[in-house]
N, C-alpha and C positions, 0 to 999 in steps of 0.2 A: 471830488467831494461836493455834495450839494451845498448851495449857499446857506441852507437852513442849519447846517452843521458848523457854520463859522461862528467865531466869538460874538459878533454883532447880534446874531439871532439868538444864540444861546442865552444871552443876558435876559432876554424877554420870555424864555420858556419857563415861566415861574411855577408851572404846575409840577415840575420835577421836585421842588423843595416844599411846596405847600399842598395842603389837601383841598385843592380847588378843581373846578371843572374846566376842561379844555373844550372850546367850541369852534367848529370849522363849518361855516355855512355853505361854502363852495368846495365840496370835498374832492371832486375829480378823481385822480389816481391815488390820492391819499398819501403822497410821499412823506409829508411832514408827520402825519398821524402815525404811520407805521414805523417811521424812524424813531420817534420818541415813545410811542405806545403808552399814553397817559392812562392811569387807572380809572379815571372818570372823564367821560367825554360825551358831547352831543355833536353828531355829525349829520350833515344835510347836503342834499344836492337837488336842484330842480329836475334833473334828468331822471325820470322814472326807471329807465332801462338800467342805468348805472346803479341806483340804489337797490333795485331788485337783485342785481348781481351780488351785492354785499349781503343782502338779506338771505339769499339762498346759500351763500357761502357759510353764513352763520348757522343756518338751520340744517342744511342737507349737504354737507361737503362731499360725502362719499357718493351720493346719487349724482351730484354735479360732475364729479370726476368720471363716472361711468358714461354719462352722455357725451362728455368731451372726448372720451376715447373713441366713441363711434364717429364723431366729427373728424378726428385725426385719421382714422382708417379710410374714410370716404373723401378726404380732402383732395380737391382738384379745382381748376378754374371754373368749370361748369357747375360743380357742386357748390362752390362759393356763391355764385350768382343766383343759384336756386335758393339757397338759405337766405341770402340777402333780400330776395324778393318777397319773403313771407310777410313783411309789414306793409306790403301793398294790397294785401287781401283782407277782407272783413273777418275772415276766420282767425286771423292772428290774435284778435281780441280774446278768443277763447283758448288760446294755447296755454298749457300749464306754465306757471311762473318759473319752474325749474328749467323747462325747455327754453323759455325766453332768455334766461340767464346764460345758459350754455351757448345759445346762438350768439349773443353779444360777445362773449369771451372768444368764441371761435372766429367771428368776423374781425374782432380787434387784433387777434394774433395773426391773421392771414391777409388783412387788407394792406394797402400801400402805406408804408411808413407807420403802421399802427395808428393811423389817423382816424379818430372818431369824428365823423361829420354827418350831419343830416341836412336835408333840403328844407324848404319852407313848409312842407307838409309833415315834417318830423320823421321822414323816412331815411334810413341809413343809406348813404350814397357814395362811400369811398370805394375805389376800384380794387381789384384783386392785386395782391402784392407779388405773386410768383416767387415765393421763397422756397428754397430747396427742402428745408427741414424746420418749419416753424414750431415753436414750443407751445403747442395747443393745449397739452395736458400738463400743467405745472402743479402736480399733486402736492408736493411739499409746501408750496406757498399757499395753496388753498387751505390746507389743513392748519397751517400756522396762523393764518388770518382768522379762521373759524375759532381756533383755540383762544386767540387774543380777545375776540368779541365775547366769547362765552365765559371767560374767566375774569372779565372786568365789567365795570358799569358803563357800557357804551350804548347810548341811545341813538337809533337810526331814524332819521326823518327824511321825508321827501316832499319838497314844496318850496315856497318862496323863502329866500335867505333871511328875510325880515322876521319870519316866524321863529327861526332858530335864534336870531339875535335877541328876540323878545325874552328869551329864557336866560339871558346873561345877567349876572348879578355881580356886585362889587367883589373883587377878589378873583373873579374868573379870568381866564385868558382866551382871547379870540384870535384865530389866524384867518385872515381874509385873502383868498386867492380867486378873485372874480375873473370873469372873461376880461382879458386885457383890453385897454383902450387901443383901437386899431391905429397903426402907425404907417399904413400904406393903403392904397386903393384896393389891393387884393386881399387884405386881411380879413374882411368880412365874408370872404368866400368859404372859409372853413368854419361853418357854423356849428357850435357845440349843442345848441338847442334851436328850435325853430323860432323862438322869440327874439333872439338877438340881444345885444347889450351895448348900446351906443353911448354917446356923451351924456344924454339926459339920464340914463341909468347910472352912469358914473357919478353924476351930481347927486342923485338920490342916495347912492352908497356913501358919499361924503357926509351927507346929513346924518346917516345912520352911525357913522364913525364919531361924529360930534356928540351924538346921544350916548354912545358908549363911554366917551371921555367924561361926559357930565355925570355919568353914573359911577365913575371910578373903576371902569372895566378896562384892563390893559389889552391892547391889540397891536398886531402887526399886519400890515397889508402889503402884498406884492403886486406890482402893476408895471405897465410899460414906462420906459423912460422917455417921456415926451412932454412938450411944453404944456399941454392941457392938464395933465396929471400934476405936474409940478406946480402949476398955478392954483389948481383946486386945493392942494394940500400945503400951500405955502406956510401956513401957521404951524405945521408939524415938522418933525425931524424927517429928512429924506436922505437915505443912504443909497449910493449906487453899488450894485452888485453885478457880477457876471453870471450868466446862466447859459447852459447848453441847450441848443435847439437843433433837432435833426430833421425838421419838416420845413421844406421850402422848395418851390418849383425850380429854383436855381441852386444847384448843388454847391456853388461857390459861396453862397450866402448862409449855408448851414454851419453850425458850430456855436461859439460863444457870442452872446449878444448882451447888451446892457439893459438891466431892469432896475427898478427902484424898490426899496423897502421903506414903508411909511409907518411911523409910530410917534408917540408923544415923548 
């Protein structure tokens, strides 16, 4: 069971009982959003490729499924690296958005450990995963997400998380799942975006959390369990939770790790 389904977190999912807006400025895989499926939501991520995937799922689910089926048929190590190389070419900018979305889903389903990672130029650089039967075309999930987006008031944004937070009003609920504070020298190697998110950015986020509190906006943030984060949020309630992680260069270090939930 995900930690967001535990009693500690359920207490703060107030949008279940109130007609308020759920806001998630660092959407990522959207596990919390899709677990609770609030009727009114504002979702955002700085990663254009990711938000384009969600946009295409909302608008063109069947077309997306058809393109993914072609990727499934052609899947191989050579094919993977050919598709991965597209964003190294200037012509990639002109690729139709639906094809870009299918490309990212294909790469995510077939890359090593499903690790979304880009280099400093913003180019996808995870290696091929060599899976026997990757689930490249998950049509039921694509259709279910499209149905949820279209049958509810869900606003999709792509940009700075502060722009999404600016829309928060008293009574809203915000879930913050930022790039975590690195806790090892190798943590920065797996970059989610080319901009990075270090300690200075963590301090900026803390300031934004203070602004939410001052406006009467309830929030929960998840982050690394490390001294820097605990010190930053010492005036807030900090709860330790266990989370599963399947990505690590050392297989013995995969599994449950300690994280923190931060709220007032």
